[in-house]
N, C-alpha and C positions, 0 to 999 in steps of 0.2 A: 625508573621503569614507568611505564602507560597509568593511566588514571582508571578504572574503570569502575564505567559509568551505570550508573542503572536507567532502566528505560519505560516508564508509566504509562497505560495509554489511558485515553479518556474512557475507558470502559471497564476498567479496572488492570485488564490484562499487566503483567509484570517480571519482565527480567530482571537477575540482578547485574546483568553484561549485555551489551549494545551484541556483541557477536552469538549472544545465545535466541537474543531475537533474531538475528541474522538469518539464524538455522531453524529458528521455527515458521518462517515466512517462507523461505528455500522448501523448506520438507511441504509444505502448505500445496506451491509450486507444485513440487514434482509430484499427486494427488491428484492434480490432472489434468486432462487430453488437454492442448490445444483445439479450440473451436466447445470447448465446452467449457457449463455455466456451476457458477461456485454457489454448489447446496447445500455445504453443511452450515447450520445455522452457528457454532460458534465462529465459522473462517468466516462468515459473511462478520459478523459484528466486529471478528480482530480489522478487516479492511476496514470497517467502517471506521472507528476510531483510526487506525492508521493514517486514515484521508486525512480528514477531522484537521489531526497534528497536521498532516501535508499543506489544505488550504488552509489553519492557520496566519501563515506565513505570507501568506500572496500578497501582493503593495496593494492596496486601495485603484482600483478602475482598470485592474489586471481580473482575466477570470480564469476560475477556478477547474478543481480536478472533478467538484459536483455539480456545477454548470446550476440547474436549474432542481436536480436533486437525482440521485441514481434508485436507477429500474433493477439493475443488477452489476457483476462481474462477472467476467467469464478470463479465460485462460485460451491469447493466443499467437500466431507466429509474428514478432514484429519485424515487419519486414526496410522501416523506416530506423533501422541498426545496425550498425555491424557486425556482421556473425548471423544480422535472422535471427535475433534469441526470442525465444516465449517468456513474452511476464505478462504481468495479469492489464485488461482491459475493466476501467468503472464506464460504464452503459447508463446514458444520464433518461432522465423521464423524456427528454422528447430524441429520444432517438439517434442520436449522436450518440459517440462512444472518442473517449486517448487513453493512451497507455499510462503506466502507474507505479513508477516503480519504487520499491517498498524501500532498496537502500537508498537514495533520496529522502522517502518521507521519515527515515529511523536517521538518520544525520538528524533532523530537525528533530524529533522524537527525544536524540539524545542532547542537543542543541538547548534547549529547555529545561532540559533536568540536573544543567549546571548548573 
């Protein structure tokens, strides 16, 4: 039987198992249309907290997803991946942007709670 690993983000949001966290972020993505900006304060807080966890394991010298700072988040069609799926993008304060995998970030979060 697989071990259930709880996930807790730095903003205090928590789930008793990773699958619930995945569903939370999947539902969040579903609330936005491609090309739209994330405006809900709770969604922004959750994405910022998840991004902080994700960036916490980036090796020194490599660029983080946050870069020089986060201006906002958007849902966009990601044409760089097979199937052209939609995902969250981090729009940085310098105007650059990069895709952000909530599942990969949740992998990092679950590894930190083991």
